[in-house]
C-alpha positions as CSV (number, residue, x, y, z in Angstrom):
1,M,-205.6,68.8,-79.3
2,P,-204.1,67.2,-81.7
3,E,-200.8,65.3,-80.5
4,I,-198.0,67.4,-82.2
5,S,-195.6,64.8,-83.5
6,S,-192.2,65.3,-82.8
7,I,-190.7,63.2,-85.7
8,P,-188.8,65.5,-87.6
9,V,-189.9,66.3,-91.1
10,P,-188.4,63.3,-93.0
11,Q,-185.7,63.8,-95.8
12,L,-186.6,63.5,-99.6
13,V,-184.7,63.8,-102.5
14,A,-186.1,66.6,-103.3
15,P,-188.3,68.9,-103.1
16,R,-192.2,66.8,-103.2
17,E,-193.3,68.8,-106.3
18,E,-190.5,67.1,-108.3
19,L,-191.1,63.3,-106.9
20,N,-191.6,61.4,-109.6
21,F,-192.4,58.4,-106.6
22,Y,-193.1,59.4,-103.0
23,H,-194.8,56.9,-100.3
24,V,-194.6,56.4,-96.3
25,N,-196.1,54.3,-94.6
26,S,-196.2,54.0,-90.4
27,L,-196.5,51.3,-87.6
28,K,-196.9,51.7,-83.6
29,I,-195.2,50.0,-82.0
30,N,-194.9,48.8,-77.8
31,A,-191.2,50.0,-77.9
32,Q,-188.9,52.6,-78.3
33,P,-186.2,51.1,-80.6
34,T,-183.0,53.5,-82.3
35,A,-183.6,54.1,-86.3
36,F,-180.8,51.3,-87.0
37,E,-183.2,48.6,-84.4
38,V,-185.9,49.7,-86.9
39,S,-183.6,49.2,-90.3
40,C,-182.5,45.8,-88.8
41,A,-185.7,45.1,-87.9
42,L,-187.6,45.4,-91.4
43,L,-185.6,43.2,-92.8
44,S,-185.4,40.4,-89.6
45,K,-186.9,37.6,-91.5
46,R,-186.2,36.9,-95.3
47,S,-188.6,36.8,-98.5
48,V,-188.0,34.2,-100.8
49,W,-190.2,36.1,-103.7
50,L,-188.8,39.8,-102.3
51,N,-185.2,37.7,-103.0
52,A,-186.7,37.2,-106.7
53,A,-187.9,39.8,-107.4
54,F,-184.2,41.2,-107.3
55,W,-182.4,39.1,-109.0
56,L,-185.5,39.7,-111.6
57,R,-184.7,42.8,-110.8
58,D,-181.0,43.0,-111.6
59,Q,-181.1,40.7,-114.5
60,I,-183.7,43.2,-116.3
61,S,-181.6,46.5,-115.1
62,A,-178.4,45.5,-116.4
63,L,-179.5,45.6,-120.0
64,A,-179.2,48.8,-119.2
65,G,-176.8,50.0,-118.1
66,V,-177.6,49.9,-113.9
67,T,-175.1,47.9,-111.6
68,R,-177.1,44.7,-109.6
69,I,-177.6,45.6,-106.1
70,K,-177.6,41.8,-105.1
71,G,-180.1,42.4,-102.7
72,F,-180.2,43.2,-99.3
73,E,-177.2,41.1,-97.1
74,K,-178.3,37.7,-95.1
75,E,-176.3,39.2,-92.0
76,R,-177.1,42.4,-90.9
77,P,-174.4,44.7,-89.3
78,T,-175.3,44.9,-84.7
79,T,-173.2,48.0,-85.2
80,P,-174.9,51.4,-87.0
81,P,-172.7,52.6,-90.0
82,A,-171.4,56.2,-89.9
83,A,-173.2,58.3,-92.2
84,G,-170.7,57.3,-95.6
85,E,-170.8,53.8,-95.3
86,Y,-173.4,51.0,-96.7
87,L,-176.4,49.7,-96.0
88,D,-176.7,46.5,-98.2
89,F,-176.8,48.9,-102.1
90,F,-177.9,52.7,-99.6
91,L,-175.7,54.9,-99.0
92,V,-176.2,56.0,-95.4
93,E,-176.6,59.9,-95.9
94,H,-178.1,60.6,-92.2
95,I,-178.0,58.3,-89.0
96,E,-179.3,59.1,-85.7
97,D,-181.2,57.4,-83.3
98,R,-184.3,58.7,-84.0
99,E,-184.1,59.0,-87.8
100,L,-181.6,56.7,-90.5
101,V,-181.8,58.4,-93.9
102,L,-180.2,56.2,-97.0
103,T,-180.0,56.9,-100.9
104,S,-179.4,55.0,-104.2
105,R,-178.5,57.2,-107.2
106,D,-177.8,55.8,-110.4
107,K,-178.0,57.7,-114.4
108,H,-181.5,56.7,-114.3
109,L,-183.1,58.0,-110.9
110,S,-182.4,58.9,-107.5
111,V,-183.9,57.4,-104.3
112,M,-184.1,57.9,-100.5
113,T,-185.4,56.6,-97.6
114,T,-185.7,57.9,-94.6
115,I,-186.9,56.2,-91.9
116,S,-187.7,58.0,-88.7
117,V,-188.8,57.0,-85.1
118,D,-191.4,58.8,-82.8
119,A,-190.7,58.0,-79.1
120,A,-193.6,58.8,-77.5
121,N,-194.2,57.5,-73.6
122,E,-195.6,54.2,-74.4
123,G,-193.9,53.8,-77.6
124,A,-192.8,54.8,-81.0
125,L,-194.1,55.7,-84.3
126,V,-192.1,53.5,-87.0
127,R,-191.8,55.5,-90.0
128,I,-190.9,55.8,-94.1
129,T,-190.3,57.4,-96.5
130,S,-189.3,56.6,-100.2
131,S,-188.8,59.3,-102.4
132,V,-187.7,58.8,-105.8
133,I,-186.7,61.1,-109.0
134,T,-186.5,59.1,-112.4
135,H,-184.1,61.2,-114.8
136,N,-184.7,59.4,-117.6
137,W,-187.0,56.8,-119.8
138,F,-185.5,53.8,-118.3
139,G,-185.8,55.3,-115.0
140,N,-189.7,55.3,-116.0
141,L,-189.8,52.1,-117.1
142,Y,-188.2,50.7,-113.8
143,M,-190.6,52.4,-111.4
144,L,-193.7,51.3,-113.5
145,P,-193.7,48.3,-111.6
146,V,-191.0,49.0,-108.7
147,G,-193.5,51.8,-107.6
148,P,-197.0,49.7,-107.0
149,A,-194.4,46.9,-106.0
150,H,-192.9,49.0,-103.2
151,K,-196.1,49.5,-101.3
152,F,-196.2,46.3,-100.5
153,I,-193.1,45.1,-99.7
154,S,-193.3,48.1,-96.9
155,W,-196.0,47.0,-95.7
156,R,-194.5,43.7,-95.4
157,M,-191.3,44.8,-94.2
158,L,-192.9,47.2,-91.1
159,R,-195.0,43.7,-90.1
160,N,-191.5,42.9,-89.1
161,V,-190.8,45.2,-87.2
162,S,-194.1,44.5,-85.7
163,R,-193.2,41.3,-85.1
164,S,-189.5,42.3,-83.7
165,F,-190.6,44.5,-81.0
166,C,-194.3,43.2,-79.9
167,S,-192.8,39.5,-79.0
168,A,-189.5,41.3,-77.8
169,K,-191.2,42.4,-74.3
């Protein structure tokens, strides 16, 4: 009999058929962290190339009137934010132990990233679901390099989760 997951269906920025980008990445770990703890672990190791990518993104996007986001904060918060507060450049839409829903919206695109944790007896399944709707030609152009890069970036960030929780035994 197939295992039935207790993980919530991830929230998306729009119905699946309306999305311009959709990506899910998951990882099994031998711990049972909260979604907020996973979000901190995702960024536990800084990457020079990711910082450079955010700098380049800000330079190019500023030409189209997009606010600079300057990447992720260097210091991770020690307590979970509340819904309506910001975590880095993302608005926290929803937060509970098993799910953290983050959004970023501007005139060019709407992004939603959902971090889900499905706790089980032997650990947990961590899932990052990203969904995007583009609103104009610049949003479409922006996603041409960001879409493929996002898949690599999320995979690298999940390795940080594995390192954080597998070595913390």
